[in-house]
C-alpha positions in Angstrom: 188.0 -168.1 -41.6 191.7 -167.8 -42.4 191.1 -169.6 -45.7 188.3 -167.2 -46.6 190.5 -164.2 -45.7 193.3 -165.5 -47.9 190.9 -166.1 -50.8 189.7 -162.6 -50.6 193.2 -161.2 -50.5 194.2 -163.3 -53.5 191.2 -162.2 -55.4 192.1 -158.5 -55.0 195.8 -159.0 -55.5 197.6 -158.3 -58.7 198.1 -161.4 -60.8 201.9 -161.7 -60.1 201.3 -161.5 -56.3 198.5 -164.1 -56.0 200.7 -167.2 -55.9 202.0 -166.9 -52.3 198.4 -166.5 -51.0 197.2 -169.5 -53.0 200.0 -171.6 -51.7 199.1 -170.6 -48.1 195.4 -171.5 -49.0 196.6 -174.9 -50.1 198.5 -175.5 -46.9 195.5 -174.4 -44.8 193.2 -176.7 -46.7 195.6 -179.6 -46.0 195.6 -178.7 -42.3 191.8 -178.7 -42.4 191.8 -182.1 -44.0 193.9 -183.5 -41.2 191.9 -181.9 -38.4 188.6 -183.2 -39.9 190.2 -186.7 -40.2 191.3 -186.5 -36.6 187.9 -185.5 -35.5 186.5 -188.5 -37.2 189.1 -190.9 -35.8 188.4 -189.7 -32.2 184.7 -190.1 -32.8 184.1 -186.4 -32.4 182.5 -186.4 -35.8 180.2 -189.1 -37.1 181.0 -190.8 -40.5 178.1 -189.2 -42.4 179.2 -185.7 -41.4 182.9 -186.6 -42.0 182.2 -187.8 -45.5 180.2 -184.6 -46.3 183.0 -182.4 -45.0 185.7 -184.3 -46.8 183.9 -184.0 -50.1 183.6 -180.2 -49.6 187.3 -179.9 -48.5 188.4 -181.9 -51.5 186.4 -179.7 -53.8 188.1 -176.6 -52.2 191.5 -178.3 -52.8 190.7 -178.9 -56.4 189.6 -175.3 -56.9 192.7 -173.9 -55.2 194.9 -176.3 -57.3 193.2 -175.2 -60.5 193.8 -171.6 -59.6 197.4 -172.2 -58.8 197.9 -174.1 -62.1 196.3 -171.3 -64.1 198.9 -168.8 -62.7 201.9 -171.0 -63.7 
């Protein structure tokens, strides 16, 4: 939910004020990657669901990275 909130704030921010929000989004995505990996390693999440989630999280990371790159 925090990532979604930050995305919405970034969308409605002025161009020169977006970068801090996007960097925080990137950090939150990386934290999410770690948490999902831990859930898989502790067998709280089966491999099929883990792979599906990792794919979506990686896509989110690529999108955030592209957005950050477009602002620089």
